[in-house]
N, C-alpha and C positions, 0 to 999 in steps of 0.2 A: 188364762191358759196356751190360749195357740202362740204365747207370744215365747212360748217357754223351751231354752233346745234341748234339743236327744241327744243324749249322750251317753256315748259308751267309750271302754278303758277296755283293751284288750292287751293282750303275749299277741306279739307277731306270730310265734309258732302253736304253744302246748295251752292255751284256753278250750274251754267247750268249743265248739264251734257249729252252726247249726244243718251244716246240709254241702250235698256234692254234689254238683252240674258239672255240665262236659261243655266245653264255650269248638265252637270248628269256628272258624272267619270266614268258611263261605257260605256256609248250611247254617244255622240254627235250627237246636237242637231243645226241647222242654224236657221238662225235669222236675217232679214235686220233690217239696222237700224230704231232706235224709232218705234221698234215692243214689243210686251211680250207675256210672256207664260205662263202656268199657274204652280206655283210649283210642284215640284213630290219629291215622298220619293226620301232622300241624295241627294236632288237634293240644288242646289245655285245658288242664284236669286244675280245677282249682277248688278249694277251701272258704267259706266264709263266716264270716269270724262274727260275733251280737255287735252287730253295729249296721243295725235297720234301716232305713229314714225312717221317720212316721208315715208315709203312705206301703211301708213296706216291700217297697218297690225298688229299690235299690241299698248295696251294701258296700262293703269292703272285704276283700278276700288276699285270698293267697294259694299260689300256686307254682312244681315248676316243670316250664315247658316240658311236653315227648314224657315225662312221667306218668308210671308204670299201675304204680298201688292203689286203691283206696282207702288208704288209710288218714287218719284225718290227724296225724300226725307224725315227723317226720322220723324217718329210723336207719342204721345205718347206710344202707344201701342211698339213699339219698344224697345230693351236694350241693348242703346247705347255702352255697356258694350261687345256685341260681334260683332258690327264692325270690319270687316274686310280686310285689303286689299290688294288687287293679281294684278299680271303680267298679261295680257290676250290677248288669242289669237283671233283677231276680226274675222277670217276666217273660225275658227273651231268652235269659243266662248265654248275654254278651255279654266278653269283654266289654267297656264302653272304652275303657283308658288305662296304661298300667301306668301305675304311679309315679313318676320321676327318682323318687327315692324308694327305694325296696332293697336294700340291705341289715339282713338278719343280725349280722354280730354275733353269729353265736359264740364266742370267746368270752362274749362281755358279759357279766354279769344285768345289768342295767338297757331297758329297750322296750320297745312296746305297741303296739299303733295310741292316742287318743281318737276319738272319729265326735262331730259334735255334728248339727245337721239342725241347718234350720228349716220352719216347721213349716213349711210351705216344698219342703224336698227337694229344692232346686238344687242347693246351695253345702257341700259340705266341709270342718275348716276339722283337717288331717296333719296329727302331731305325731312324727316318728319321737320317739322318746330317746334320753341323755341319761350321763349318772348325773351329769350336773345340772344341764340347756338339754332344750332339745336340737334333734340332729337336724333336723327343717320340720316347718310346720307351711303349708297349703291350703289355701282356698283352691277349692274343685267343684265345679260344676256337672250338670247332669249332659253336657253339651259333651264333657270329658278337658277343655280349661282346664290347666293347673298354674294356678301362680302362688311364687314362695315370698312370703309376707315379713316370714321374722327380720330379715334383717333391714325392715324396715320400725319392725316393731323397736330392735333393740334402736334405731337412730332416734327416734322417735321420744321412746327412756334418756340414752344418753343424754340429747337437747333439753328435756329439760329437765335433769338433773343440774346439770351445767349451770344451768339457770339459777335455779333455786336453791342448790344447797354449792356450790364457790368452792372454794377451797377444801371443803373436805372431800367432793368428788373429787377433781384436780391431782387430791395425790393418791388416789386409788382407784383411778379409773380404768387402768392396764391389767388387774387385776381383775375387774371382777365378769362375773356369770352372770344370764338373765334365764330365770326362769319360769315358765306358764304355770299358774296357781290356777287350774281349769276345775279345782276339788272345790273351787271361794264360792260364795251363794251372788258376786260380784261379777259373776266369769256368764256371760249372756252373748245369745247370736241366735237371731230376730234377721226378717227375712230384707230388711233394709237396715238393720245394727247390730255392730261386733262391737263387745264390752272384753274389754279383756286382761287382768291382776298380773302386772309382773315381779314378781320379784328379782331383788339386786345386791347379789353378795359377795363377799374374795368367800372361795368353799375352805373346807378346815380352820376360821377363823375364827377363834371364839368372842374375840371382844372389835372385831376388824369392823365398817363398815357395811350400812345395811340398812337399806330404803327400798319400801313397795307403792309401786306407783301405780296407779289404773289410766287405762286408755280406751278413750270413747271416737271407732270411727262410723264412717258412714259409710257404707258398704255398695256399694255398685256392679249391677247385678248385666246389665246390658255389656254383652260380648266377653270379654275378658272380665274375671274381679275384679274387682278395682280399693282400697282406702283409706278414704278420705277423713284426716285426724279434723277430730270437732273441740275431742274437750280430754288436756293431760293438770293430772289432783294424785299427791303422796293424802296412803290409805292406813287404816290403821289395816296390819297380817287378820289371816281370820286364824282361831282359837286354835 
């Protein structure tokens, strides 16, 4: 069981949130869950998603710098464009880092965040979901280092399909999107290994090209998180 990922899928804004705390860059305050603190100058109030790490120490959160309201939901007075996402320390109530990709896309129907923690609570996979494929995929450690990995996932998938699917892939390669199947039983994140199913297809094409690939990486967590490709293979899609 220790090798299983700790995973949660959440809406960027509107799903149930587990608590409200107040972060001041120069002086941290502690606050028990479900409490509210009055906003002060240069402070950030943040709402914690249901994305706690296995040890309950860390979580993904959202906030708006300077926001006065204690409401766990945005209202008409809030500026959607100013919403930020954070990795937070729930013990010290500190914002460890602002996630690099924090747009909420209020006029789009597809979005949200998926977070998957390593069992040792030192690394989290953060997926900013989109309509057809992720807008961003990052590995973030609890020191605040963020590394975008989506381009690497796409590159490794393309390289494999170019070699193994030949003409079929070459004919369709410019039309393809690359989706992460985080609901699959094959999706795993351990303390040093990452396994992710990739579904590549042409959107809205009824009988177009489609391939399902399983990527397996060794995760180097010394310093900046780094993926080293171990294996690639085609798989049967999840039912």
